[in-house]
NULO-329283 format. One record per residue (C-alpha): x, y, z. Coordinates in steps of 0.2 Angstrom, whole numbers. Each point is the difference from the previous one (the first is absolute). Layout:
% residues N
c1/c2/c3
X/Y/Z
...
//
This chain:
% residues 599
c1/c2/c3
0/1/0
7/16/-4
-1/9/13
6/18/-4
-14/0/-14
-13/-5/12
6/16/9
0/11/-13
-19/-3/-5
-3/2/19
7/15/1
-9/4/-15
-17/-6/7
4/13/11
4/14/-6
-14/0/-11
-13/-1/16
6/14/8
-2/10/-16
-17/-8/-5
-4/4/21
3/20/-2
-11/-1/-20
-15/-7/12
3/16/11
-1/12/-15
-14/-9/-7
-12/3/17
7/21/0
-5/0/-18
-14/-7/1
-5/12/14
3/16/-8
-10/-6/-16
-14/-3/9
1/17/7
4/7/-18
-14/-8/-10
-13/6/16
8/21/-4
-3/-1/-18
-22/6/3
3/9/16
14/11/-5
-12/6/-16
-15/2/13
9/10/14
10/14/-11
-13/-1/-16
-8/14/13
17/9/3
8/0/-17
-7/-14/-15
18/0/-10
8/-3/18
-14/-13/2
4/-8/-15
17/-2/0
1/-6/17
-11/-12/-4
12/-7/-17
13/1/12
-9/-12/11
-2/-9/-14
16/-1/-6
7/-6/16
-12/-14/0
7/-6/-17
17/1/7
-6/-7/16
-7/-15/-12
16/-4/-9
9/1/13
-6/-13/8
-1/-10/-13
18/1/-4
2/-3/18
-11/-16/0
12/-6/-14
16/2/7
-7/-8/17
-7/-15/-10
18/-2/-10
11/0/16
-13/-13/8
1/-10/-16
19/2/2
-3/-6/18
-7/-17/-5
12/-3/-16
14/0/13
-7/-9/14
-7/-14/-14
22/-2/-4
1/-1/15
-13/-15/4
7/-7/-18
19/-1/7
-9/-13/12
-8/-8/-11
-19/5/3
-6/1/-18
-17/7/2
-1/16/-4
5/-2/-17
-11/-9/-16
3/-16/-3
-4/-1/-17
-12/-14/0
-9/7/-17
16/-4/-10
0/-19/6
0/-9/-16
5/-20/-2
3/1/-19
13/13/2
19/-2/-3
4/-3/19
-12/12/11
-9/-14/6
17/-11/3
9/13/9
-12/6/11
0/18/-10
-16/3/7
-14/-1/15
2/0/20
21/0/4
3/-2/-19
16/11/-8
-13/12/-6
-7/6/19
20/2/4
4/12/-15
-16/9/0
1/18/5
-12/7/-15
-12/16/7
-11/-2/-17
-11/-14/-8
6/1/-17
20/0/8
-3/-16/7
-7/-7/-16
16/4/-8
11/-5/14
-11/-19/-4
6/3/-17
17/4/3
2/-14/11
-8/-11/-10
11/4/-15
20/-11/3
7/4/-20
8/18/-1
14/3/-11
15/6/8
-1/16/-4
-18/0/7
6/-6/16
15/11/4
-12/15/-4
-12/-8/15
15/-4/12
7/18/-3
-18/9/4
-4/-12/14
16/4/8
-3/19/-3
-17/0/9
5/-11/14
15/14/5
-12/13/4
-10/-8/12
-13/18/2
-3/2/-17
-8/-17/-1
-8/2/16
-7/19/-5
-7/-11/-16
-10/-12/8
-8/11/13
-5/10/-14
-9/-15/-7
-7/-11/11
-17/-2/-4
-13/-5/10
-11/-15/-6
-16/12/-4
13/8/-13
7/-14/-9
-11/-2/-14
14/6/-15
-10/-2/-15
-17/11/8
16/13/0
0/-2/-19
-16/-2/-4
-3/19/8
14/8/-5
-5/-6/-18
-18/0/-2
-2/17/-9
-10/15/9
-14/4/-13
-5/20/0
-15/6/-10
10/17/-10
17/-4/6
3/18/-8
-11/10/6
1/-8/18
18/8/4
-6/17/-9
-12/0/13
11/-6/14
12/13/-3
-14/15/-2
-10/-2/12
10/0/16
8/17/-7
-19/6/-3
-6/-7/19
16/8/9
0/15/-11
-19/5/6
2/-7/17
15/15/3
-9/13/-10
-16/-5/15
13/3/15
7/17/-7
-18/5/-6
0/3/-17
-15/-13/-1
-13/2/13
-10/-14/-5
8/-19/-1
4/-3/-18
12/-11/5
-15/-13/3
-2/-2/-19
17/-7/-4
-1/-11/20
-16/-7/-10
8/-5/-16
12/-8/8
-12/-12/12
-8/-3/-18
15/-6/-6
4/-12/15
-15/-7/3
-1/-6/-20
16/-9/5
0/-5/15
-4/-20/-5
15/0/-10
9/9/17
-6/-8/10
4/-19/-9
17/4/0
4/7/16
-8/-13/6
8/-12/-8
18/11/1
0/0/19
-2/-17/1
20/0/-8
6/17/4
9/-8/15
10/-11/-12
1/13/-14
10/10/14
10/-13/6
6/-5/-19
4/19/-4
12/0/17
8/-17/-4
3/6/-19
10/16/8
7/-10/11
8/-10/-16
3/17/-12
11/10/15
12/-12/2
16/-4/-11
3/-15/-6
18/-9/-2
-7/-14/-8
-5/-4/-18
-15/-8/2
-7/10/13
2/14/-12
-9/-6/-11
-15/-2/8
1/17/6
0/7/-18
-18/-9/-2
-9/13/11
6/18/-10
-13/6/-15
-2/16/-7
14/5/11
-9/-2/16
3/-13/13
-12/-13/4
0/4/19
-5/18/-7
-16/-5/-12
-5/-13/15
-1/16/12
-9/10/-12
-13/-13/1
0/-3/19
0/19/1
-17/-1/-8
-7/-10/8
5/7/16
-9/16/-7
-14/-10/-1
0/-6/18
-3/21/4
-18/-6/-4
-2/-12/18
-3/15/9
-18/6/-5
3/18/4
18/1/-9
-9/-9/-13
-15/11/-4
12/17/0
15/-9/-14
-14/-6/-10
-13/16/1
17/8/-3
13/-9/-12
-10/-12/-6
11/-14/9
-7/-15/-3
-4/0/-16
19/10/-2
10/-13/5
-12/-12/-10
10/10/-13
15/-1/6
-3/-20/4
-3/-3/-19
13/12/-8
12/-13/10
-5/-15/-5
-1/7/-18
21/-1/2
5/-9/12
-11/-18/2
7/-9/-12
18/2/10
-6/-7/16
1/-20/-4
20/3/-4
2/13/16
-10/-14/13
11/-14/-11
17/11/6
-6/2/17
-3/-21/-1
17/-4/-4
7/14/11
-12/-9/16
7/-19/-6
18/2/0
-4/10/18
-1/-18/6
14/-5/-8
11/13/7
-4/-2/16
3/-18/-1
17/7/-2
2/14/12
-6/-15/14
13/-12/-4
17/8/-5
10/-16/4
-11/-9/-15
9/2/-18
-4/9/-14
2/-15/-15
11/2/-12
-6/-3/-19
8/-9/-14
-8/0/-18
14/-14/-6
-5/-19/-1
-11/-7/17
9/2/15
-7/0/20
11/0/10
-5/5/20
7/-2/16
-10/0/15
-11/1/-5
-18/2/13
-18/1/-3
-7/17/5
-15/-5/10
9/-12/12
7/11/14
18/5/1
4/-10/14
-9/-18/-5
5/4/-17
14/-15/-8
7/8/-15
8/-11/-15
12/2/-13
-6/-7/-17
8/2/-19
-4/-7/-16
8/7/-16
-2/0/-18
6/-17/-2
-10/-6/16
-16/-2/-6
-11/-9/15
2/-4/15
-7/-11/11
-4/3/18
-4/-16/10
-3/0/19
-13/-7/15
-15/7/5
0/17/7
19/-1/-4
-3/18/-8
0/-2/-20
-15/7/-4
3/14/11
16/1/-7
-8/0/-18
-12/14/6
17/8/6
8/1/-18
-18/3/-8
-4/15/13
15/10/-1
4/-2/-20
-19/8/-2
11/16/12
13/-1/-9
-7/4/-17
-9/14/7
16/7/3
-3/-2/21
12/-5/13
0/-17/0
2/-10/19
18/-6/-4
17/2/3
5/-2/-21
-12/0/-15
3/-4/-16
-13/-2/-16
-3/0/-17
-18/8/-1
-13/-15/-4
-18/-3/0
-3/-11/15
-13/-15/-1
-3/-10/16
-12/-17/2
-3/-6/19
-16/3/4
-14/-6/-8
-20/-5/2
-13/-7/-8
-16/7/-5
-17/-5/0
-9/11/-9
11/-2/-15
1/-19/3
19/-1/2
9/-12/11
16/8/12
10/-12/-13
-9/9/-16
4/18/10
19/-5/0
0/-7/-19
-6/16/-5
12/13/10
17/-12/-10
-11/1/-16
0/15/1
18/4/5
6/-11/-13
-9/8/-14
6/19/8
20/-8/-2
-6/-8/-18
-5/19/-4
15/7/1
-1/8/19
16/-1/10
-5/-8/18
5/-6/16
-12/-11/6
-1/-8/20
-7/-15/1
-6/-9/16
-3/-19/0
-8/-4/-17
-15/-8/-8
-6/-5/22
-16/-7/-6
6/-14/-7
9/-19/6
18/2/4
7/-8/-17
-9/7/-10
2/17/10
20/-4/-3
0/-3/-16
-10/17/-6
12/10/9
15/-8/-9
-11/3/-15
-1/18/3
16/4/8
5/-7/-16
-10/12/-9
7/17/10
17/-7/-7
-6/0/-16
-7/17/1
14/5/8
-9/8/17
6/3/15
-7/-4/16
3/-10/18
-13/-16/0
-6/-4/17
-3/-18/6
-3/-16/10
6/-12/-13
20/-4/-1
-5/-9/-14
1/17/-9
19/4/6
6/-13/-10
-1/10/-16
12/10/6
15/-17/-4
-5/2/-17
-5/20/-4
15/13/5
-14/17/0
-7/-11/15
4/3/18
-4/-9/17
-3/12/15
-8/-9/15
-6/8/20
5/-14/11
-9/-2/19
8/-8/13
-7/-12/13
10/-1/18
-6/-9/13
-20/-1/-8
-1/16/-5
2/9/-18
11/15/-1
-3/11/-15
13/9/-6
-7/9/-14
17/1/-10
0/-4/-17
15/-11/-4
7/-8/-17
-6/-20/-5
-15/-10/7
-10/-2/16
5/-15/9
-13/2/12
-24/2/0
-10/0/13
-18/-2/-4
-2/-19/11
12/7/12
-12/16/2
-13/-12/0
3/-11/14
8/15/10
-20/7/1
-6/-16/1
-9/-2/-15
7/-18/-4
8/-7/16
17/-4/0
13/-13/-2
//
């Protein structure tokens, strides 16, 4: 356990909690002042008008301006409070994660797919999975993007190196990463990404748009002019009521359209604000890595940044919110044709920028997913950065362990397979560590292909597609037996290889659903097929007869996990060694547990 890391996260959590406590006190003061200013708007005019109508109106307007200022100040302070509370939560979650408590992180169970190349066999998704171990995404689309990244194992050397550089750059800036996460954390009711895109892309149909824009410009100006002339005594009659009346006619004509869009946008305003903040967080950061800068360049259009453009949208939505106060809404719509003005602004924004939103959301999702891998690198500084070669197949690993096994319990192993050594056959007794070792190799290859650090002292590899066959199940709905399901998977594997796919296969106990003789013969033929197709991989088996292939085929190597029997007890060291196992333990364990009688 990294005690320095724990101290750092605790210190940050305490620091942000202190700031949040201070902001809670500020909110109470602002709320009280806001109430006073609101209550003063009408009395200021009522009590001062007998003295001087101009002074009365001025005092009332000052109270209104102060009220609006405090409303804005309250919203800003509340937003900062939520931001710091999220930072507190983020750091406490990391403290729990170091203690192997991952319940705060989504496990991605919806991505479980028994037909995927390797994710089902490697426990990539689900409770206690590698996805849950890595996942620090804060957006729905970011979570999906992380799942997509982990579900892809074959990338070019250039792609992997670019990702390594990008992830390591993000890993080095803890504060920036945590700020990005705190800005983007979504509540459950704000996780419908498609709904946002539909709303923003749905064009507002405004009747007589050009004429409406003219009226929005001219009517408020005439209204203010006539009110001013009435105050200074030029007009004794209330002529300003004519343009006010006209504004209310227009307001009522567009009330259904206004209500529909404000109702829908109100549901997503907070999330749109979060995305705007996240975009600005990306835009204001100077990146060194080529990949991150490529993503950043996608956030420019018509000489403006995505953060500024989405802020404009948020400003329009905030202006809509002023109408929530009935008194303020009446004044604004009487003098400035406020709701229709906001509706027109929203329509203009949609016409200019709505088509760009999906691309910007993709950039946010990619950054969100990369944050998880960067966080993994930061939390595991002792892990190594893989070395990538694009030459002939090469896999050279020293002291590799499974990332999900606690450090004090994890037994590491070294493993090497060159281009000449195509297949490694691994034997060993039950519970000796074969399956765990296969998953260890597989999951670290997945991390390496995504540009992430791996749980090893050294890791050299060639980019390659991973394919596994470790656990299969029958499908009664499709009338498929266990054995037939495995055959289908093996058939898919061979078809991909024959079609030119460069694959590293990981097979655990092939053909489990048939008799021992048939199983051995079928397994030998499958290994011959893999050799003929120049495929590399690991095959774990209990059939010692399969290891005899190494006697005649130089490209096959035998390795094993041995078990020691001392004083009627089995001792597992979980260490990989060369050769074929000499110990099997099924009968011993059955006798030990009383399943069958002892001799």
